PLY file of the C-alpha trace (Angstrom):
ply
format ascii 1.0
element vertex 367
property float x
property float y
property float z
element edge 366
property int vertex1
property int vertex2
end_header
54.48 17.15 6.34
50.82 17.86 7.01
49.81 14.50 5.54
52.45 12.76 7.64
51.11 14.29 10.83
47.57 13.36 9.88
48.77 9.79 9.35
50.10 9.83 12.91
46.77 11.20 14.09
44.75 8.45 12.44
47.26 5.84 13.57
46.65 7.05 17.10
42.91 6.80 16.47
43.37 3.22 15.30
45.35 2.48 18.46
42.41 3.54 20.61
39.76 1.87 18.51
41.67 -1.43 18.45
41.26 -1.73 22.19
44.99 -1.80 22.91
44.43 -0.17 26.28
44.24 -1.40 29.81
40.94 -1.38 31.62
41.80 1.74 33.60
42.26 3.63 30.31
38.71 3.10 29.12
37.78 6.61 30.22
40.65 8.05 28.19
39.51 6.02 25.19
36.00 7.46 25.45
37.31 11.02 25.73
39.59 10.47 22.74
36.67 9.17 20.70
34.75 12.38 21.49
37.72 14.43 20.38
38.04 12.45 17.16
34.37 13.04 16.34
34.81 16.78 16.92
37.90 16.78 14.71
36.11 15.01 11.85
33.24 17.49 12.24
35.67 20.38 11.75
35.46 21.62 15.36
39.22 21.62 15.78
39.53 23.85 18.84
37.02 21.81 20.82
38.75 18.64 19.63
42.09 19.94 20.89
40.60 20.48 24.34
39.23 16.94 24.36
42.60 15.50 23.38
44.18 17.50 26.19
41.62 16.10 28.64
42.39 12.61 27.37
46.10 13.15 27.88
45.72 14.10 31.54
43.19 11.37 32.29
45.66 8.56 31.64
49.03 7.57 33.03
49.90 5.44 30.02
52.82 7.05 28.10
51.55 5.74 24.77
48.07 7.16 25.38
49.55 10.49 26.37
51.84 10.63 23.34
49.01 9.79 20.92
46.75 12.36 22.55
49.52 14.92 22.22
49.94 14.12 18.51
46.20 14.51 17.98
46.17 17.82 19.86
49.05 19.12 17.70
47.08 18.25 14.56
43.98 20.02 15.90
45.85 23.21 16.81
47.49 23.23 13.40
44.06 23.20 11.78
43.09 26.14 14.03
46.24 28.03 12.92
47.23 28.37 16.57
50.88 28.06 15.65
52.45 28.95 18.98
50.33 26.43 20.89
51.24 23.87 18.24
54.91 24.74 18.71
54.74 24.35 22.50
53.11 20.93 22.15
55.71 19.82 19.60
58.38 20.76 22.13
56.59 18.74 24.83
56.31 15.74 22.52
60.03 15.92 21.63
61.03 16.30 25.28
58.80 13.70 26.90
57.95 11.15 24.23
60.71 11.18 21.57
60.18 7.45 20.93
56.65 8.20 19.70
57.60 11.17 17.50
59.01 11.69 14.03
61.70 14.06 15.28
62.94 15.15 11.85
59.45 16.03 10.68
58.54 17.88 13.88
61.74 19.94 13.93
61.15 20.86 10.28
57.68 21.98 11.33
59.20 24.20 14.02
61.29 25.93 11.36
58.14 26.34 9.30
56.29 27.89 12.26
59.18 30.30 12.73
58.88 31.31 9.08
55.14 31.85 9.51
55.72 34.18 12.46
58.48 35.99 10.54
56.02 36.57 7.70
53.52 38.18 10.03
51.38 35.34 11.38
50.14 35.99 14.90
48.11 33.81 17.24
44.91 35.32 18.66
45.42 36.54 22.22
42.01 35.03 23.14
40.32 32.38 21.04
36.86 33.71 21.83
37.91 37.14 20.46
39.79 35.79 17.45
37.62 37.89 15.14
39.26 41.09 16.44
42.22 41.61 14.06
44.46 43.63 16.40
43.94 41.50 19.53
46.84 39.13 18.91
49.68 37.53 20.82
53.24 38.85 20.64
55.72 38.03 17.89
57.25 34.62 18.63
59.77 34.59 15.76
62.92 34.70 17.88
61.73 32.08 20.39
60.61 29.56 17.78
63.65 29.92 15.51
66.10 29.86 18.44
64.55 26.69 19.86
64.56 24.95 16.48
68.20 25.91 15.90
69.21 24.58 19.30
67.69 21.24 18.36
69.09 21.11 14.83
71.93 23.63 14.30
73.06 21.92 11.09
69.63 21.27 9.63
69.02 22.06 5.97
66.62 24.73 7.25
69.18 26.31 9.59
70.87 28.81 7.20
67.56 30.35 6.11
66.37 30.46 9.71
69.56 32.18 10.87
69.28 34.71 8.05
65.71 35.51 9.04
66.76 35.78 12.68
69.58 38.16 11.70
67.10 40.39 9.86
64.68 40.21 12.79
67.34 41.21 15.33
68.61 43.99 13.08
65.12 45.48 12.85
64.91 45.27 16.63
68.25 47.18 16.92
69.94 44.14 18.48
73.03 44.43 16.30
75.27 42.03 18.22
72.67 39.25 18.07
72.18 39.89 14.36
75.92 39.69 13.73
76.08 36.48 15.77
73.56 34.77 13.49
75.35 35.96 10.35
78.65 34.68 11.71
77.10 31.24 12.28
76.11 31.09 8.61
79.53 32.21 7.38
81.46 29.83 9.62
79.21 26.74 9.57
77.28 26.87 6.29
79.70 27.92 3.52
77.81 25.88 0.91
74.39 27.39 1.70
72.62 29.77 -0.67
72.50 32.32 2.16
76.30 32.37 2.54
76.95 35.10 -0.03
74.48 37.55 1.51
75.48 36.62 5.05
79.12 37.35 4.22
78.34 40.82 2.88
75.86 41.59 5.68
78.36 40.46 8.34
81.11 42.65 6.87
78.77 45.63 6.70
77.45 45.01 10.24
80.99 44.96 11.64
81.80 48.14 9.72
78.78 49.91 11.21
79.56 48.52 14.65
83.13 49.87 14.49
81.74 53.39 14.24
80.15 53.06 17.68
83.43 52.32 19.43
86.22 49.99 18.40
89.16 50.55 20.70
91.21 47.53 19.63
90.12 47.79 15.97
88.75 44.26 16.12
85.54 45.08 14.25
87.09 47.17 11.49
89.91 44.66 10.92
87.43 41.84 10.45
85.23 44.03 8.24
88.18 44.74 5.91
88.99 41.02 5.78
85.41 40.02 4.97
84.88 42.75 2.37
88.05 41.59 0.62
86.86 38.01 0.75
83.52 38.97 -0.79
85.19 40.94 -3.58
87.51 38.00 -4.34
84.78 35.34 -4.30
82.05 37.29 -6.11
83.68 39.78 -8.52
80.63 39.70 -10.81
77.99 40.07 -8.10
75.46 42.87 -8.40
76.54 44.00 -4.91
80.21 44.32 -5.88
80.12 48.13 -6.18
78.69 48.42 -2.68
81.30 46.00 -1.32
84.19 47.87 -2.97
83.07 51.29 -1.73
82.58 49.92 1.78
85.99 48.27 1.64
87.59 51.58 0.62
85.89 53.38 3.51
86.88 50.63 5.95
90.50 50.98 4.84
90.26 54.74 5.41
89.02 54.18 8.95
91.77 51.73 9.83
94.53 53.78 8.18
93.39 56.93 9.99
93.59 55.08 13.32
97.13 53.92 12.59
98.21 57.46 11.65
96.64 58.76 14.85
98.58 56.24 16.92
101.76 57.10 15.03
101.24 60.81 15.75
100.88 60.03 19.45
104.18 58.15 19.58
105.95 60.75 17.43
104.90 63.57 19.74
106.00 61.47 22.72
109.50 61.18 21.29
109.09 57.57 20.14
109.69 58.06 16.42
110.86 54.46 16.03
107.45 53.16 17.10
105.69 55.78 14.97
107.65 54.56 11.94
106.28 51.05 12.36
102.66 52.25 12.37
103.20 54.54 9.38
104.97 51.76 7.50
101.95 49.53 8.15
99.71 52.16 6.56
101.91 52.26 3.45
102.16 48.48 3.14
98.58 47.52 4.00
96.48 50.57 3.06
98.40 52.43 0.31
95.11 53.34 -1.40
93.58 54.94 1.71
93.00 58.66 2.18
95.61 58.77 4.96
98.37 57.22 2.82
99.70 60.56 1.54
99.91 62.01 5.05
101.54 58.84 6.37
104.15 58.90 3.63
104.95 62.58 4.18
105.42 62.04 7.92
107.45 58.91 7.32
109.83 60.76 5.00
110.39 63.43 7.66
111.10 61.10 10.58
112.81 58.17 8.84
116.33 58.15 7.44
116.01 55.03 5.31
112.46 55.22 3.89
112.24 55.68 0.13
108.87 57.05 -1.07
107.20 55.29 -3.98
104.22 55.86 -6.24
100.82 55.61 -4.61
98.20 53.50 -6.42
96.95 55.29 -9.51
93.41 53.91 -9.24
91.52 54.79 -6.10
88.21 53.13 -5.29
85.27 55.52 -4.79
84.03 55.95 -1.22
80.35 56.13 -2.13
78.27 54.29 -4.75
77.77 55.94 -8.11
74.23 57.34 -8.06
72.80 57.72 -11.54
70.06 60.22 -12.31
67.42 59.86 -14.99
65.18 62.59 -16.44
61.53 62.58 -15.50
59.43 61.48 -18.49
57.55 64.42 -20.06
53.94 64.68 -19.01
50.85 65.59 -21.01
51.11 69.08 -22.46
47.53 69.53 -23.60
45.07 70.60 -20.93
41.59 69.17 -21.26
39.96 70.80 -18.27
40.98 73.14 -15.46
39.41 73.42 -12.00
38.88 77.11 -12.73
36.56 76.41 -15.64
32.93 77.08 -15.00
31.01 73.96 -14.14
34.15 71.83 -13.77
33.56 69.00 -11.27
37.31 68.36 -10.87
39.72 69.69 -8.23
42.83 68.92 -10.34
44.02 69.76 -13.78
42.98 67.14 -16.32
45.62 66.52 -18.99
45.33 64.64 -22.25
47.37 61.66 -21.06
46.48 59.37 -23.94
46.81 62.08 -26.60
43.45 61.20 -28.12
42.30 64.82 -28.44
45.71 66.30 -29.18
45.32 66.58 -33.01
41.88 68.18 -32.75
43.04 70.66 -30.08
46.12 71.65 -32.10
43.95 72.15 -35.18
41.55 74.31 -33.20
44.40 76.46 -31.87
45.85 76.93 -35.35
42.46 78.08 -36.60
42.39 80.79 -33.98
40.00 79.02 -31.68
40.87 78.53 -28.05
39.79 75.53 -26.07
0 1
1 2
2 3
3 4
4 5
5 6
6 7
7 8
8 9
9 10
10 11
11 12
12 13
13 14
14 15
15 16
16 17
17 18
18 19
19 20
20 21
21 22
22 23
23 24
24 25
25 26
26 27
27 28
28 29
29 30
30 31
31 32
32 33
33 34
34 35
35 36
36 37
37 38
38 39
39 40
40 41
41 42
42 43
43 44
44 45
45 46
46 47
47 48
48 49
49 50
50 51
51 52
52 53
53 54
54 55
55 56
56 57
57 58
58 59
59 60
60 61
61 62
62 63
63 64
64 65
65 66
66 67
67 68
68 69
69 70
70 71
71 72
72 73
73 74
74 75
75 76
76 77
77 78
78 79
79 80
80 81
81 82
82 83
83 84
84 85
85 86
86 87
87 88
88 89
89 90
90 91
91 92
92 93
93 94
94 95
95 96
96 97
97 98
98 99
99 100
100 101
101 102
102 103
103 104
104 105
105 106
106 107
107 108
108 109
109 110
110 111
111 112
112 113
113 114
114 115
115 116
116 117
117 118
118 119
119 120
120 121
121 122
122 123
123 124
124 125
125 126
126 127
127 128
128 129
129 130
130 131
131 132
132 133
133 134
134 135
135 136
136 137
137 138
138 139
139 140
140 141
141 142
142 143
143 144
144 145
145 146
146 147
147 148
148 149
149 150
150 151
151 152
152 153
153 154
154 155
155 156
156 157
157 158
158 159
159 160
160 161
161 162
162 163
163 164
164 165
165 166
166 167
167 168
168 169
169 170
170 171
171 172
172 173
173 174
174 175
175 176
176 177
177 178
178 179
179 180
180 181
181 182
182 183
183 184
184 185
185 186
186 187
187 188
188 189
189 190
190 191
191 192
192 193
193 194
194 195
195 196
196 197
197 198
198 199
199 200
200 201
201 202
202 203
203 204
204 205
205 206
206 207
207 208
208 209
209 210
210 211
211 212
212 213
213 214
214 215
215 216
216 217
217 218
218 219
219 220
220 221
221 222
222 223
223 224
224 225
225 226
226 227
227 228
228 229
229 230
230 231
231 232
232 233
233 234
234 235
235 236
236 237
237 238
238 239
239 240
240 241
241 242
242 243
243 244
244 245
245 246
246 247
247 248
248 249
249 250
250 251
251 252
252 253
253 254
254 255
255 256
256 257
257 258
258 259
259 260
260 261
261 262
262 263
263 264
264 265
265 266
266 267
267 268
268 269
269 270
270 271
271 272
272 273
273 274
274 275
275 276
276 277
277 278
278 279
279 280
280 281
281 282
282 283
283 284
284 285
285 286
286 287
287 288
288 289
289 290
290 291
291 292
292 293
293 294
294 295
295 296
296 297
297 298
298 299
299 300
300 301
301 302
302 303
303 304
304 305
305 306
306 307
307 308
308 309
309 310
310 311
311 312
312 313
313 314
314 315
315 316
316 317
317 318
318 319
319 320
320 321
321 322
322 323
323 324
324 325
325 326
326 327
327 328
328 329
329 330
330 331
331 332
332 333
333 334
334 335
335 336
336 337
337 338
338 339
339 340
340 341
341 342
342 343
343 344
344 345
345 346
346 347
347 348
348 349
349 350
350 351
351 352
352 353
353 354
354 355
355 356
356 357
357 358
358 359
359 360
360 361
361 362
362 363
363 364
364 365
365 366
């Protein structure tokens, strides 16, 4: 991509040097030539300013577009990614006929990835040597703009996944879930689909704990966890998905039992029966199933209790513990020893002196 942009830059240079300009653009041609000399000399920031001056000194759309392309190339060499991004947007908006749109949009996704990985533009070019004096994080702005231009690009699933992580770290859960949902619904063949599916189910599960009056979040979480378990039974995340699914079923079953209790106490046992029957048919392996069945037997005249599922999924992952490897048992030097320069106990980690020390101890000598 970098070579392609440089080709555009030198093509623009050839356009100026070939004299394909009107007489009133001679000043712009001279300014562009100055910028080109600065660029070749490695003075990219100064070259970018010259190309900008050239762009505003001419009314010719072709001259302006070529100056803009050259300025983009110069800012890229300066690693001023946000300025490069803004100029790419201007080129796509104003002069799309002079731009390689596919290449430039791919570059926008790349700039978003650079910001996501920690790249920051200096707040002031003159103070660029100060490491903490940088511009704000532009990840969300760059990725969002690129996705608006190319929502079905090959780069879109990865960008949406990175945006979802970014929003989650910023405690913007709804925005994070929105990006994950876009991957699940629009990019089922993408490599990110599997992780987006699990992350979306888990995000909805967590969101249901903050308030889910109509059970919309928990219902969808159960559906997505089931889908993940069916599609990826051998995935390394399957234990997590199954335990989360079991807990999500518990939440939903408990809500149904609570609603049934309300109607039963209000004298509407017929309505309560329907909710309890839903627990037994949909969530028989939930923690509330036994209570639902007991209540259903007491209020219903035609319900026949059956056997609850013998195997119940665990609610939390199995955490395995491992013993700490034994450390060195032979002490070479203690901080209390006279003349010891060390503040910590020095053990015989390699075991090089172990035989000699054991022999000395057996002979009645202490070390």
